[in-house]
C-alpha positions, 0 to 999 in steps of 0.5 A: 243631804247637808253638804257638810254631812255629805263630805263627812260620809265621803271621807269615811267611805274613802278611809274604809277603802284604804287597806289598814297598814299594821306594824310589822312584827319584830324583827322584819329585817336584819339586826346589827350586833355591835361589839365595842371590842376588838376581834378575837376578844372574849366578848367577840368570841362569845357573841359570835357564837351566840349570834349563829343560833340567834339568827334562825330563832329571830328569823333574820340575819345577825350582822356582827360588827366590831367597833373598838376604841376609847374603851368601847365608847365609840361602839356605844355611841354608834348604838345610841345614834341608831333608831331605837327600834331594836335593830341595833343591839350592843354587847358590853362587858364588865368594863362598862360599869367603870366607864363613867370613872374613866371618861367624860362621856357624852351620854349617861352610861346608867340610863342611856343604854339599858340591858336586855340580858346578862349572857355569861360571867367568868372569873379571873385567875391570879397567876405568878411567874415561877420566879416568885417564891409562893405557892398560894395566896397566903404566901403571896400576901406575906411576900407582898407585905415583906417588900419595901415600897420601892420593891413592891410586887408588880401586877400587869393588866391590859389597861387602866379600869379593865376588869383585870386592873380592878381585880388587882386593886380589889385584892390590894385594898382587901388584903392591904397589899403594896402592889404596884399596877403596871398598865399595858395596851392590850392582853398580849403585851402584858402576858408576854412580860408576865411570862418573861418575868418582867412582871411578878403577877397578873390576872388572866381568864382561866382558858388563857392561863390553862396552857401556861399553867400546864407547861409550868410557865405560870403558877395559879394562886386563886380564883376571883369569883366566889366559886371555883372555875371548872377549868381549874377546880384545884385552884381555890377562890380568893374568898375561901383563901381568907378574904370572904368579902372578895368577888370579881367576875367578868361578865357580858350583856346585851344592851339597847338604847333607852327608848327601845320598845319593851316588847322588842326588848322582851322578844330579844331577851327570850331569844337570847335565853333560848340560845343560852339553854342550847346544849352545844352552846352551854358546853362551848361556854363552859369549855371557854371558862364562862358560866351562863347567867340569862334571866329576865330583863328586870334581872339584867337591870338589877345586875347592872345597878348592883355593879354600878354601885359596887364598882363605883365604891371601889373606884372611889376607894382607889382614887381612879380618875377620869381621862380627859 
């Protein structure tokens, strides 16, 4: 036999003798869920509630890790540093689409991270301190427009570029109001001053506002979404109060680094949608003032793209500048 042919046959026999190693089905080890938010935030609360039933569905533990800082950028960078294999997943909120306008990012927010599923959305409620003599949005607008520039109504927020801030800016632009934005560091500080009367108004999530409204410490004027909140059904939306073009929700979504295998993204998406359809989860989400979204990976991508466009236009209109 030809020596070369004998060598080829021996090599083929050796290859047949080696067991074929197949790629392990995803997931085959624990999944890290990075939350670029502080413990106790709305994102933290919803994400941890979803992670509990998500683990048995995927058959692996879900390790939740908070990585707050720089508007969430620190956590997002950690996701991008990890291997793009679906074992590092992030949860972002609606603040994500304003990041390019606030920070000189080391990554492209529109392309480097991609959405797997939009999980929930929820409105904000415009509230005033009881010392402000208005009972509805029409009266609020009239009062704001009657003030001189040095006595403008003040609205507090937990920070520049937050969804709370953008809710106020959109109202200011839509109704042509001379509102003065007062940014704080975090929710608790601005809520304290709102309750104390140092601020005239602000935007809160319905579940946070509800106890203060019941106690008469705040007064609700309008909801930022296009539909009323189930927690505050008596409070009209800003859209139905005379400004039909107004809409601002806070939302949350699961994301992975671009380059993660499509089949892995589909597996995560299917598992998340299964959890969102669980009656106990749906009830808990509703009780917290959120509304379930779910849907396909493609639908999540469309959601992000539309929000980038919408928020980008608002940012340009109000002249919001990036941080250094």
